[in-house]
N, C-alpha and C positions, 0 to 999 in steps of 0.2 A: 413495109411500114408506110403510114400516111405522112404527108408533108407536115402536118401539125405535130405528129408524134416525133418526127425527126427534129422539128424546131424545138419542141419541149426538151428533148434530150440534149440538143446543142446548148440551150440556155442553162440547163443544169450543169453541164460540163464546164461551161465558161464562167459559171457563177454570176450570171448576168443579174442586173438590178431590176429586171422586169420579168413578168410571167405572161404566158398565153391565156387567152380566154377559154376556160375549160368548157364553156357551152358549145364551142366549135369542134370539140373532139369527134363528134359524129359525122362531120362533113367529109365527103370523099373528094371534094375539090375546093379550091379557095373560095372564101366568102365573096359574094357579088357586090362588094362596096364599089361605088363609082367615084371617079376622080373628077377631072375637068380643068385643072390648072395648066396654063401654058408656061411651063417652067423656063423655056428659053427666052421668054419675054419678061421675066421677073427683073426688076430694076436692081442692078448690082449694088450692094451696100457700100462698096468702096467708092462709088461715084457720087454719093450723097454727102454734101458738106455738113459739118457739125452744126447743130441748131443753136441759135442764140435765144436761149430760153427767157432771158430777162426781157427781150423785146417781144417774143412770141406770147409770153404769159403776162404781159403788163396790163392788159385790160381787165375789167371786172369779171367776176365769175359768180354764178348762182349758188354753187355748192359750198357750204361753210367748211366742210372737211377738206376739200381741195384748196380753198383759200388758205387754210392753216398750213397745209403742206407746202404751198408756194412761198409762204412767209418763212417757214422753217428752212427751206432750201435756199433762201436768200434772193428769190426771184421777185418778191414784192417786199416793200418796207412794212414793218409792223404798224406803222401809223395808219395803214389802210383798214385795220381791224375795226375801229369805230364806225366805218362806213358800211360795215356788213349789212346793217339793217337800219335801226332807228337810233343809232348813237350808243349802242350797248354791245360790249364784247360777248354778252350772254347769247348772242346769235350763233356763236360757235359752240356746238354741242357734240356729244358723243353717241347719239342714238340710244339704242336700248342696250345698255351695259357695255358699249364699245369704249375704246381708248384711242385718243388722237395721238399718233406718233409724232415725235419731234426729232430734229436733227437731220443728218445727211440721209441719202437714199437708204431705205431700210433693206435688211437682208432678204426680205420676202414681201411680196405683194400678191394678194389674191382677191380680185373683184367679186368673186362669188360670195364672199362674206368679209366685209371691211367696215370697221367702226360699228359693228353690230347690225349692219344692213346688208341685204343682198342687192346686187346691181346688174346681174346678168340674166337675161331671159332664158326660157326653157330650151332644152336641146331640141333641134329640128332634125328632119330626115329628108335628104335630097332624093330618096328612093332610087330609081334606076337612071336618073338623069345625070349628065356630066355638068352639074350646075354648082359645084362647090364654090366657084368664084362669085356667084350671086349670093349664096348662103353666108359666106364669110363677110361680104360687104354689108348685107342686111344686119347680121349680128353686130357689126360695128356700129351701125346707125342706132340700133335699139339700145345698145349699151350706153352710147353717148347721150341719148335722150334721157335715159334713167339717171345717169350721173349728173348731167347738167341741169335737169329740171325736176329730179326727184319724183318722177311719175313713171309707171309701167307703160311702155308702148307695145303695140303689136304691128309689125311691118310685114307685108306680104312679099315673100320671095317670088311668088307667081306674078305679081304686078310688075316687078322689075324684069324678070326673065322674059315674060311675054311682051312687055313694053319695048324691050330691045329686039323683039322678033327673033329671039334665039331659038334654035332647035334643040331637041332632046340631047343630042350627042355633040353639041357645039361647046367647045372649050373656051376659056377666057381667063382674064385676070380681074382681081377686085377693082382695079382702076376703071375697067370697062363699065362695071356696074355703078361705081361711085360717080363717074362722069355723067351717066344717064340720070341718076338720082339728083345730081346737082342741077341739071337742066329741067327735070320733070317732076321732082319730088318722089316720095316713096309712100304708097298708100297702104291702108290696112287690109286684112284678108276679106273684110266685108265688101270691099270695093272690087277686088279681084284676087281670088285665092290660089294658092299652090295646090295641085291635085294630090293631096296627101292620102286619099283613099286607095289609090292604085299602087301596084308594085313598081311602077315606072311608066315608060312610054316608048312608042315606036319599036325599035329593035330590042328594047329592054323589057317590053311588056306594056300593054295599054292601060290607061286609067280605068277604074271600074265604071261601067255604065256609060261609056262614051267613045268617041272616035280617038284615034291616035293623037297624042299630045301635039305633034307638029301641025295637025290639021285643025286644031281648035283655035278660033279667032280670039284676038285680044279685045275684049269687050268690057272694060271697066264701067262702073256705075257713072251716071251723069254728073255726080258731085265730086268726082275724083280730085279736082283742084283744091277743094276745101277740106279734104280728109287725108292730105299728104304731108308728111314731114318734109321740111325743106332743109337742105344742107349746103354749106359752102364748099370750097375746094378742099381737097385732102392734102395731107403733108406726108412726105417720105421721111422716114427716120432711119438713118444709116447705121451708126455704130451701136454696139451692144450697150455701151455706157449711156448714150442718148435714149435708147429704147427703155432702159430701166428708169431713167428720170421721167420719161413720158408716162410710163405705166404708173409711176408714183404720183405724178402731179396733174395728169390729164385723164388717162383712161386706157382701155385696151387697144391693141394693134392687130391689123390683119397681117398674116404671114403667108409665105409660099414655101413649100417643101418639095423634095423629091421622094416619092413613095417607092419603097422596096417591098419585096414579097412578105418579109416577116412583119412589116407594119400592119398588115391586114389581120394578123392574129393577136394583136396586142390586147392584154387583159388588164394588167395593173403594174404599178411601179414606174421607174424612170426608164423610158425607152432609149436604147442604144442599138443601132443597126448592127446585125451580125454579118460577118464576112461570108459565112457559109451556113447552110442548113443541112445538117446531117451529111456533111462532106460535099454537098453540091453548092454551086455558087448562088448567092442571094441576088435576085434579079431586079432591075429597075422596071417599075410598072407605069410611071408617069408622074405628072405634077399635080399638086393638091393645094387648096387654099383653105385656111382656117383662121380662127381668132385667138390670139394670145391674150389671156385674161390675167396673167400674173407670172411670177417667177419665184424661184427658191434657190438662194445661193448655197444654202446648206447641202441641198441635194444636187446643185448645179444643173437646174432644169427650168424650162419654160412650162407654164400651165396653160393648156390649149383646149379650146372648145371646138369640137368637131361637128359635122353635120351628117352623121351616119346613124342617128337615133340613139336613145339612151342605153341600148343594149351593147353598144361598142365601148370597149375600154372601161374607164372608171366612171360609169353612169353617163357616158357620152363624151367624157374628157380624156385627154392623154397628157402625160408629163413627158416631155422630150428633152433629152440631154442637150446642154449647150453645144452648139456647133454641129449637131447631128443632122443628117439628111438635108443639108443645105439651108437649114432654118435661119442661120445667121449669115449666109452668103448673099441673100437678097435683102433689100431694104424692106422694112415693115411699114405699114401705112396707117396713119392716124387721122383723126377728125376732131374738130372742136368748133363750137358755135352753131349747133343745130337749132332748128326752129320747129317745135312740135305743132301739130295741127289741133284744131278745136276738139276733134273726136277723141284724141289721146287724153285731153284734160277734162272731158265733160263731166265726169263724176266728182271732180275736185272743187267745184265752186257752185254756189247757190245764192239766190237773193239778188240784190241790186248791183253787185260787183263781180267782175271776173278778171282773170289774168289772161291777157291777149298775147299774141305773138309779136306785137308791135314793140318798137324800141330796139336799141343796139343789142341788148341782151335778151330780147324776145320774151319779156316778162312784165310789160307795163300793166298797171291796174287801171281798169275802166269802171266807172261808177255812174249809175243813174239814180237820181233822186227826184223829188218834186221841187218845183220852182214857183216863182211868182205867177199868178193867174192860172193856177192848176196846170202849169206846163211841166214837162219832164226836163230835168237839167242833167246834162252830161258833164262829168268830171273825169280827169285822167291824171295818173301819177307816173312821171318819168322815172322808171326804176333802173336806168342805166347811168344816172349821174349822181354825184354826191348830194346828200341832203334829201333826195327823193321828193322833189317839189310837186305839189298838186296844182293842176291847171283847170280853170273853168272853161268848158267848151260851149257848144251851142245848146239852145233849148228848143223844144218843139212840142206840138200838141196844145190842148187847152182844157182837158177834161180829167186829169189825173187826180184821183182821190187819195192815193197812197203811193209810196215808192214802188217802182216796177220790179218785176223779176226779169233777169237779164241773162241771155246766153249768147255764146258764139257758136255758129253752126257750120255744117259742111257746105252750105251754099256759098262757095268762094270765101269762106271764113267770115261771112257777114255777121254783124251783130243783130240780134232780134230781141225785142222786149215786149212784154205784155203787162198791162196795169189795169187795176180796178178803176172804173170811171165814176164820175159824180152821178151818172145816170144808172148805176148798178149793172153795167155791162162790163165786158172785157175789151181792151183796145190793143191791137197789135201794130208795132212799128218795126222797121228794119233799116239797117245802115249797110250800104254796099262798101266793102273794103276796096281800096285803101282810103279814099277821100270822101266817101259819102255821096249825097247827103242822106239824112234820115227821111225815110219814105213811109207814108201812111198805109198800113196794111189792113185797116178797116176795123169796125166794131163787130163783135161776134159773141157767141156764148149764151148762157142762160140770161133771162130777163131780170133775174133777182140775185145776181152775184153780190156777195157780201163779205169778201175776204181777200187776202193776198193770194194770188194764184201760184201754185207750184207749176213750173214750166220747164220742160226739157225737150230736146230732140231725141227721140227714141231710135231703136234700130229696126223698126218695121218699115220695109220699103227702102229705097235708095234713090234720092235723098230720103232720110228717115222722117217718119211722121213727127209732127209736133204733138206733145201730150201735155194736158193741163188737168190739175185737180184743184178745185176752188170751193169754198163754202158758199152755200146759197141761203136765202132768208129763212128756209125751213130748218136751219141748223143741221143740215146734212152736207156731205161732200158730193160734188158732181164731177164726173170725169168727162173731159172734152178732148177731141183730137182733130188734127188736120192732116189729110192726105191729098192726093192729086185732085180729089173732088171737092175740096174746100173743108170748112170747119163743120164738125158734127158734135152734137150734145149726146153723151152716152149715159151710163147708169149712174144712179145715186147709191151711196152707201154711208154707213155710220149714222150716229144720232147724237144729239146734245152737243154739237160742235159749236164752240164759241169763236175760234180763230183758226183759219187755215193759213198756211205759211209757205215760204219758199223751201219746201222740204221734200219735194218729189225727186226721186232719183231712179234710174234703171241700174240695179245692182248687178254684181257678178253671180248672183244665185241663179242656178239653172242654166240651161243651154241658151235660151233666148235672152235671159236676164230679167229677173222679177222687177216689177214696179214696187217701190217702197215709199211711204208717205207718213208723216206724223202731224197731228193736229192738236189743238188745245181744246179741252172740253169745258163745259159750263161749270163743272165741279172744281176746276183749277188743275186737274190732272192732264197729262198728255197721253195720247193714244197712238200706237203704231198700227198702220194697216199695210197689207201687202197683197199683190196680185201675182199668182203663179202663171207666168206667161207661157209655160210649156204644157199646162194641163187645165184647160177650160177658161182661163183668163177671168177668174172670179176673184173679187176683192174679199180678203179675209181679215177679220179683226184680230189684231195682235194684242200684246199686253198694254195695260195702262201703267204710267209711272209718273213720279214727281207730284208736287202739290203747290198750291198758291200761285199758279201761273195765270196771267191774264194778258197774253200777247202772243203773236205768231212765232212759231219755231222756225229755225233754219238748219238744214241738215245736208251733209255730204257723205260719200263713201271715201274714206281716206286711205293712206298707205300703211298705217300701223296694222299689223296682222296679215298683210298681203305678201306672201313669200315669193310670188312671181306674178307675171302678167295675167294669169288665169284665175288666181285665187281671190277670195272676197276680203276686202279690207274692212276695218272697223267702221261703223257708222259714228260720225261725230256730229253733235247737235248743240247749238247755242240758242238760248231763249232768255228774254228779260223777265225778271221776277223780283219784286220788292226793291226796285230801283237799281238792281245790279244784273249781271249776266251770269246765268248758270250754264256750265259746260257739262254735257252728258255724253257718254259713249257706250256703244254696245260691242261686246267681244264676240265678233262673228266667227272666230276660229275656236271659240271655247264654249261657254255656257249660254251665249246669246242673251245675256241679261243686260238691262240698261243700268248704268251706274253714273252717279254725279261725281265728277272729279274735282271741280273747283267752282268758286263763286268769285267774281271780280267786277271791277268798274263801279261807277257811282252816277247817280242822277240819270239812269238809263230808263228810257220808256219803251224801246223796241230794238231788236237786232235787225239791221238792214241787210247784212250779208255775212257769209262765212266762206272762206277759201282755205284750201291747202295748196300753197303755191310753190314756186321754184326755190325759195329760200330754205334750203334743207327740207325738213318736213314740218316747218312752222305752220301754225294755223293763223289766219288773218281774219279779224272781225271788224266790221264797221257798225256802230250803233247810232241810234237817234236818241239824243239826250232830252231831258224835260225842258231845256231852254231852246229846243229846236236846232241845236248844233249837232253836226256829225263828228264823231270821234273814232279814231282807229285804235284797236288793241291787237296784240299779237302774242303768240305762245311759242316758246322754244323749249329746249331741255331744262331751262331754269325756271319755267313757269310762265304765267301771264304777265304782260308788261303794258303799261299805258302809253299809247302813241299820241300823235298830234291831233289837233282839231282841224278838220278839213274845211268846214264852212258851215253856213246855216241853210236851212230849208224853210220854205214858206208854205 
């Protein structure tokens, strides 16, 4: 009999609560899953002091669901609720059909689907490398970016593993990887990727089309510092009681376990180690590191994300019984206070405002408008203190004809802006983080620019090219881009364009990511154009929608509809019409039709910016009123709300 047949018989005889993976029945030897955890260096849980959660969780948090849980647990006073956003408890919402739990630690937590939202990135595969300790740490960072900033990240295990100069068969602990990320950040796969195409490396098999993994040099892109998530120090969580509180009020935890032979054959159910397999002893194979994403007291188990691909266990996950395989002997490791990079957030803002990584909670709003003497005026809102005060910063330039389009880039997280000039050109300025100053990037583009530029950093090249779409005086749209050779004026497309706007994005459609842009036509309708960047890079005319519009639109790709970091979120669009703001959205996971969902505001002449920021999944809008004042509006699960007046523009 084969080992898996013996194991199957053992489980049936013992009436075990788990079953083998039937797809492995054909194997004549154990599956070649790799481990990599150094179990003898796992921090013993008994050596970790109980956590003081009232002190640990006393600071502000971006996520409204987490805020409510901390209030319910008694770690924060209910009086903090009005400070969630702009003075309204309506900032605490339940997502799409979710329910906010109240009271003590719940009997189950599962971050794969909580409050109607998914918070865990897709299952990865460490292939033939002993790199579970890196994969577990990266999975933790990704989860905390999603939970704390409500945006899907992609962090590269290859960047961390190679940055550590680890070899294929080098083992470690999650702390090794987290320490390196604390000092160096953690970049996305476009900066330096994990070799997912191969079956492994070195003694385990070489990556496809290249040298053995250990011989490959660590050569991240030159803009790595600006496309890396930054993290603080980690926290060890010792007792099971503290671990459940952490999972409820903070997020997932990295764990270390001891792997036995039967673990390799897990298919479904709650895993409990068997003493024997068909009468033969069950053997220790080594240590392993994974991510605990939840627990279930009814079934007495932890819910754990593995790094052996989606074919393992329950679509890549395993439920491990409490106390099994040393999962509770070692301390688990948590993280809070992560700081996402601009590339992670780049689809979620457009127009004159963005959410930077500045401030104590890494979510300050930065706003550019016009000022006296055709200058550009910088404003910023401190989102880490009560009241969220706006501050007026420096002004620069002398030729701004309209509010700029403003982005944060992978060039060391620098701010970059482009505005239409009084001379019908485009003008580029940039601000080097953290202290500036603003630098003149020069005038460029068509000689007859006549609209608000759509402006993004795309993913062509590294650092990525700048891409612009702007209306010209012939009522068409012109595409411009900047690479290492400077600015270039490209093709024209469309006709009867009355207004271009800050509506250019590089979406998740396709492998490369399609360009998407919406303009306003002379008919008062809006029109969607898109460029297939995988096939020919030709601009295509999409549908027309709306009516009575006479202003520039502003568009983002948001989180609604995006089930994971690889899927396309809905397009969200705001535009001024008839003195109010119209909100439109396109169901990108369904019929792909544009729908108007709401009209709000008063005395509005134009939409200056649109953001989906770190406050849950709220939308944030800044408008220019007919009296030349700037005003903030925001949307949560309770609808659109009128915010404060920021200031006046000239």
